C-alpha positions as CSV (number, residue, x, y, z in Angstrom):
1,M,-67.7,-28.2,-26.4
2,R,-65.9,-30.4,-24.6
3,N,-64.1,-31.1,-28.0
4,Y,-63.3,-27.4,-28.6
5,Y,-61.4,-27.2,-25.2
6,A,-59.4,-30.3,-25.9
7,F,-58.7,-28.9,-29.4
8,F,-57.4,-25.6,-27.9
9,A,-55.5,-27.2,-25.0
10,C,-53.6,-29.1,-27.5
11,L,-52.9,-26.0,-29.5
12,L,-51.7,-24.4,-26.6
13,L,-49.5,-27.1,-25.9
14,S,-48.3,-27.4,-29.0
15,A,-47.3,-23.9,-29.4
16,G,-45.3,-23.8,-26.0
17,T,-43.8,-26.8,-27.1
18,W,-42.6,-25.2,-30.5
19,L,-41.5,-22.1,-28.8
20,I,-39.4,-23.9,-26.1
21,H,-37.9,-26.0,-28.8
22,N,-37.1,-22.9,-30.8
23,L,-35.8,-21.0,-28.0
24,S,-33.5,-23.2,-26.9
25,H,-31.7,-23.2,-30.0
26,M,-28.7,-20.8,-31.1
27,Q,-29.7,-17.3,-32.6
28,T,-28.8,-14.1,-33.9
29,D,-30.0,-11.1,-32.9
30,V,-29.3,-7.3,-32.4
31,V,-29.2,-6.5,-28.9
32,T,-28.3,-3.3,-27.1
33,V,-27.3,-3.0,-23.1
34,S,-26.7,0.1,-21.1
35,V,-23.3,0.0,-19.2
36,V,-21.8,2.1,-16.5
37,A,-17.9,1.8,-16.8
38,E,-15.7,1.0,-13.7
39,S,-12.0,1.8,-14.3
40,N,-8.9,3.0,-12.6
41,I,-7.6,6.0,-14.7
42,V,-5.2,8.0,-13.3
43,G,-6.7,11.7,-11.7
44,R,-10.0,10.5,-12.3
45,A,-13.4,9.0,-10.8
46,S,-13.6,4.9,-10.4
47,R,-17.1,5.0,-12.2
48,S,-18.4,6.6,-15.2
49,R,-20.4,9.9,-15.0
50,D,-23.3,8.5,-17.1
51,E,-24.6,4.9,-18.7
52,V,-23.9,4.2,-22.4
53,G,-25.7,1.8,-24.7
54,V,-23.7,-0.8,-26.1
55,T,-25.0,-2.5,-29.6
56,A,-24.1,-5.5,-30.8
57,R,-25.2,-8.5,-32.9
58,C,-25.3,-11.3,-30.9
59,K,-25.4,-15.1,-30.9
60,A,-26.9,-17.3,-28.0
61,S,-29.6,-19.2,-27.4
62,G,-33.3,-17.9,-27.9
63,F,-34.1,-17.8,-24.1
64,R,-30.9,-15.8,-23.5
65,L,-31.4,-13.3,-25.9
66,L,-35.2,-12.8,-25.2
67,N,-34.0,-12.0,-21.5
68,L,-31.2,-9.4,-22.6
69,N,-33.9,-7.8,-24.9
70,W,-36.8,-7.6,-22.1
71,T,-34.4,-6.7,-19.1
72,K,-33.7,-3.0,-18.8
73,K,-30.7,-3.6,-15.9
74,V,-27.8,-1.4,-16.0
75,R,-24.8,-3.4,-16.3
76,T,-21.5,-2.1,-14.3
77,V,-18.1,-3.4,-16.1
78,H,-15.0,-2.9,-15.1
79,F,-12.5,-2.1,-18.0
80,D,-8.9,-2.0,-17.7
81,A,-7.4,1.6,-17.4
82,D,-5.2,0.6,-20.2
83,D,-7.7,0.1,-22.7
84,F,-9.1,3.5,-22.5
85,K,-7.6,6.3,-24.7
86,H,-8.4,10.2,-23.9
87,K,-10.9,11.8,-26.2
88,D,-11.3,15.4,-24.7
89,G,-12.2,16.8,-21.6
90,D,-13.6,14.3,-19.4
91,Y,-14.3,11.6,-22.1
92,F,-12.6,8.6,-22.6
93,T,-12.8,5.8,-25.7
94,I,-12.5,2.3,-25.8
95,S,-12.3,0.9,-29.2
96,A,-15.0,-2.0,-30.4
97,N,-11.7,-4.2,-30.8
98,Q,-11.2,-4.1,-26.9
99,L,-14.9,-4.5,-26.3
100,Y,-14.4,-8.3,-27.5
101,R,-12.8,-8.8,-24.2
102,Y,-15.6,-7.9,-22.2
103,V,-18.3,-9.6,-23.9
104,S,-19.2,-11.9,-20.8
105,E,-19.5,-8.8,-18.4
106,I,-21.3,-6.3,-20.8
107,F,-24.0,-9.1,-21.7
108,A,-24.0,-12.3,-20.5
109,P,-22.0,-15.4,-20.3
110,G,-22.9,-17.9,-23.1
111,V,-23.2,-15.0,-25.5
112,T,-21.4,-14.4,-28.5
113,V,-20.9,-11.0,-30.2
114,E,-20.6,-11.5,-34.0
115,S,-20.0,-7.6,-34.5
116,F,-20.5,-4.8,-32.7
117,L,-22.4,-1.8,-34.2
118,V,-20.6,0.7,-33.1
119,D,-16.6,1.8,-33.7
120,G,-16.0,2.3,-29.9
121,L,-17.7,3.5,-26.5
122,S,-16.9,7.0,-25.0
123,F,-17.3,7.3,-21.1
124,R,-17.3,10.4,-18.8
125,F,-15.1,10.1,-16.2
126,L,-14.7,13.0,-13.8
127,Q,-11.5,14.5,-12.3
128,E,-10.4,13.7,-8.7
129,R,-8.0,15.0,-6.2
130,Y,-5.1,12.4,-5.7
131,R,-1.7,12.1,-3.9
132,K,0.8,9.1,-4.2
133,V,1.8,7.7,-0.9
134,P,4.6,5.1,-0.3
135,V,2.9,1.6,1.3
136,K,4.5,0.6,4.3
137,A,4.4,-3.3,5.3
138,V,3.3,-4.7,8.3
139,S,4.5,-7.8,9.4
140,Q,5.0,-10.7,12.0
141,L,7.5,-13.1,10.6
142,G,9.2,-16.2,12.3
143,F,11.8,-18.4,11.0
144,K,12.9,-22.1,11.5
145,P,16.2,-22.2,13.3
146,Q,19.3,-21.3,11.3
147,Y,17.0,-19.5,8.5
148,M,16.5,-15.6,8.2
149,A,15.4,-13.2,5.6
150,V,18.0,-12.4,2.9
151,S,16.6,-9.1,2.3
152,D,13.8,-6.9,3.4
153,L,10.2,-7.6,2.8
154,A,9.3,-6.3,-1.1
155,I,6.2,-4.7,-2.0
156,T,4.8,-4.0,-5.2
157,P,3.7,-1.7,-6.1
158,D,5.3,0.1,-3.6
159,S,3.3,3.2,-3.7
160,V,-0.5,3.7,-4.5
161,L,-2.9,6.5,-5.2
162,V,-5.1,7.8,-2.8
163,Y,-8.0,10.0,-3.8
164,G,-9.9,12.2,-1.4
165,S,-10.4,15.5,0.0
166,P,-7.6,17.9,0.0
167,E,-7.6,17.8,3.9
168,M,-7.3,13.9,3.9
169,L,-4.6,14.1,1.5
170,K,-2.6,16.8,3.2
171,S,-2.5,14.7,6.4
172,L,-2.0,11.4,4.8
173,E,1.8,10.1,4.8
174,C,1.8,6.6,4.0
175,V,-0.9,3.5,3.5
176,Y,-0.3,0.4,5.6
177,T,-0.8,-3.4,4.7
178,R,-2.8,-5.6,6.6
179,T,-0.2,-7.8,9.0
180,I,1.4,-10.2,7.0
181,I,1.7,-13.2,9.4
182,R,4.1,-16.3,8.6
183,N,5.9,-18.7,10.8
184,D,8.4,-21.0,10.7
185,L,9.7,-20.0,7.4
186,K,12.8,-21.9,5.6
187,G,12.3,-20.7,2.0
188,N,11.4,-17.9,0.0
189,I,7.6,-16.7,0.4
190,H,5.2,-14.4,-2.0
191,G,1.5,-13.7,-1.8
192,E,-1.0,-11.0,-1.7
193,I,-2.1,-8.6,1.0
194,A,-5.2,-6.3,1.4
195,L,-3.9,-2.6,2.2
196,E,-5.8,-0.5,5.4
197,K,-7.8,1.9,3.8
198,P,-8.0,5.1,5.6
199,E,-11.8,6.3,6.3
200,G,-13.0,8.9,3.8
201,V,-10.8,8.0,0.9
202,R,-10.4,5.5,-2.2
203,L,-6.9,3.6,-3.0
204,S,-6.1,2.9,-6.6
205,S,-5.8,-0.9,-5.7
206,P,-7.2,-2.7,-2.6
207,T,-4.1,-5.1,-2.5
208,V,-0.4,-5.1,-3.0
209,A,1.9,-8.1,-3.4
210,Y,4.8,-8.9,-1.4
211,T,8.0,-11.2,-1.7
212,L,10.5,-12.2,0.9
213,D,13.9,-14.1,0.2
214,V,14.7,-16.7,2.9
215,S,18.1,-18.8,3.2
216,R,19.6,-20.7,5.8
217,F,22.7,-19.1,7.2
218,V,25.9,-20.1,9.4
219,E,27.4,-17.7,11.6
220,L,31.1,-16.4,11.7
221,Q,32.5,-14.6,14.3
222,M,35.9,-12.7,14.7
223,E,37.8,-9.8,16.4
224,L,38.5,-6.7,14.4
225,P,40.8,-3.4,15.1
226,V,38.7,-0.2,14.8
227,E,40.2,1.9,12.0
228,L,39.9,5.8,12.0
229,R,38.9,7.5,9.1
230,N,39.3,10.7,7.4
231,V,41.4,12.2,10.4
232,P,43.1,15.5,9.6
233,A,46.9,15.7,9.3
234,G,48.5,16.5,12.6
235,V,45.0,15.9,14.7
236,D,46.0,12.9,17.5
237,F,42.8,10.9,17.2
238,A,41.4,7.6,18.7
239,A,38.6,5.6,19.6
240,Y,37.8,3.2,22.8
241,P,37.3,0.4,22.3
242,A,40.2,-0.2,19.7
243,M,38.9,-3.7,18.9
244,V,35.3,-5.1,18.4
245,S,33.8,-8.0,18.1
246,V,32.0,-8.9,14.7
247,T,29.5,-11.7,13.9
248,L,28.8,-12.4,10.3
249,R,25.5,-14.4,9.1
250,C,26.2,-15.9,5.8
251,V,24.2,-17.9,3.3
252,F,24.6,-21.7,4.0
253,P,26.6,-23.3,2.3
254,L,29.4,-21.2,2.7
255,V,31.2,-20.6,-0.6
256,S,34.2,-18.8,0.6
257,D,35.2,-17.3,4.0
258,P,34.1,-13.6,4.0
259,R,36.0,-12.4,7.0
260,G,39.4,-11.5,5.5
261,A,37.2,-8.9,3.4
262,V,35.3,-7.0,6.5
263,S,36.7,-4.1,8.1
264,C,35.5,-1.6,10.7
265,Y,35.9,1.9,11.2
266,V,34.9,5.2,12.8
267,D,34.4,8.4,11.1
268,Y,36.2,11.6,12.1
269,N,33.6,13.8,10.4
270,E,31.2,12.2,12.6
271,F,33.1,13.0,15.6
272,A,33.5,16.7,14.8
273,G,29.7,17.3,14.5
274,S,29.0,15.0,17.7
275,I,28.4,16.6,21.0
276,T,28.9,13.5,23.3
277,G,32.1,12.2,21.3
278,K,30.4,8.9,20.4
279,C,30.7,7.5,17.0
280,L,28.8,4.5,15.3
281,V,31.1,1.8,14.1
282,H,30.9,1.4,10.4
283,T,31.8,-1.7,8.4
284,S,33.0,-1.7,4.8
285,E,30.8,-3.1,2.0
286,L,29.2,-6.7,3.0
287,P,31.2,-9.5,0.9
288,S,28.8,-11.4,-1.5
289,G,27.1,-14.2,0.5
290,V,27.0,-12.0,3.8
291,I,23.3,-11.4,4.9
292,R,24.1,-9.8,8.0
293,L,27.0,-8.2,10.1
294,D,26.6,-7.2,13.9
295,T,29.3,-5.6,16.0
296,E,29.8,-5.7,19.4
297,P,30.1,-2.7,20.7
298,D,28.3,-0.8,17.8
299,I,29.5,2.6,19.3
300,C,32.6,3.9,20.2
301,E,33.8,6.7,22.5
302,C,36.1,9.4,20.8
303,V,38.6,11.3,22.0
304,E,40.8,14.0,20.0
305,K,43.8,14.6,22.1
306,V,45.2,18.4,22.4
307,N,48.7,18.7,22.4
308,L,49.5,21.6,25.1
309,Q,53.2,22.1,24.1
């Protein structure tokens, strides 16, 4: 009797060793998995309404194929919206050629698909209300001495789609970024920042990219007369003060002196529509290489003199 036990033990051990040996090798089998699609199709829900079966002839280790065939877990796969084509109604299709890009997500890492047994898949994405709103950057930026931003902080994309109830969409005017905090800047910066998602809505993108051009600068100062523009013929018009101090911040190193290409003026048309008689001091278009221009003062008291004769 003891010999029988030993025989069966050896038989089981041999069968187990044989099974493990075979399952460790690469094999090919037809596998079907259930998939729920996630995507960012404009005006549609982020997840497909129903799950869809994906069938393919797969090559992988025997253990992995066994696990795929026995596991009935529904996989959630994020597909690029550009890979979908609208079929009809709420249905969008993705071709078998595009599915090869998502083999690891659909089946598992380490699985190779020899061929899909379908021409493509159709997923149902329901319509959702949405609105396009601008993105506004929130930042705390500090610069090293004699360095400054050459332009405003650029956000890409500069707007996002917001999905939600009609009431929420009506009241929402913009979406803010989280605070971009950078200190001691002396060169260009770029990065990615999350958006502050309002409660009860969904955003088409959770993040945006930002860039900022930074340059070293040199300051130039001068005094300029305030010119008078658009003054009607026969009108005696004056601005006080008649001279303003101008400070230019220019990209370093300075290629040429831009001071001769700058002028300051007040516009009579603004005075005509003004209640107080105060007018903003405008400047001509900034020459190349000038980052910023400040005038002191930046407002003039304007007077139209009336001839009583």
